[in-house]
N, C-alpha and C positions, 0 to 999 in steps of 0.2 A: 681404664678408658682404652677402648680398642683403637688400633691404628685404622685410619680410613680404609686402607687397602685390605685390611684383615677383618673388618667389622663383620661381614657376613659369615666368615669362617668361625669367628669367635662366638657369634650368636648361635650358630648351628651347634657348636660344641656345648654351649651352656644348655641349650634346649634338650639335647640328647642326655646330658648328665642329670637333668632335673625332671625328665619326662614322667617318671613314676610318681614323684611327689606332686607334680602339677596336675596329674590326672586322678589322684587319689580323692576319696570322698571323706571329709572335705579336703580341698586342695591345701597343701602346706607350702607351696612354692609358686611364686608369681614372677613374671619378668615384665619390665617396663623398658622401653627404648626411647632415646632421643636421637637426634641426627648423628651423634657421635659417642653415645654411651649406652651401656646395658646396665640396668639396675635390677638386682635380684632382691625380692622380698620373700624372706623365709620365715615361716612360723615354727617355732621350736619350744618345747618345754624347757624349763630351767635345767633339768637333769641332762637334756640333750645338748645344751648350748656349747659347752666347752669342747666336747669331742667332735661335734658336727662342725664347729668353727675351724678346728684344726684340720679336719679333712678338707674343708673348703679352701683354706689357704694352701694346703699341699697341692690340691688340684690346680689352683690358680698358678702355682709355680710352674706347672707343666704347660701353661698357656702364655707364659711371660713373653715369648717371642712374638705374640700377636698384639701385645698391649703397649701403650705409651705410658710413661711415668707422669704422675701428677706433679710430684716434687720429690726431693731427697728423703723426706720423712715418711710420707704416705706411700710412696713408690707407685704401685700399679692399681691399688684399690683403696677406697676410703670406707672402712666399716662403720656402720651406724647401728645402734641398738635403741630400741624404744618399746613402749608398751602398746599393745593392741587396744584400741578404743572400742569398747562395746556399747551398743545402743540399747 
């Protein structure tokens, strides 16, 4: 969760980091925002998941000064994994 004062800076940083994947065909990275959160939706193959997740966490560590902690366990982000629903 981004701090209110740093929300725009964090969003700009996330957009810059994910721009290539967001503009790829098909896109593999989407961003959703609420008034105080940035939610990244990333599509990965199973073989990409571990390495890509590690890179993402390492990048978030560089952004820690812009983020609020959710709680002691989750810290600055709450990862979620799920299946893509196909129609």
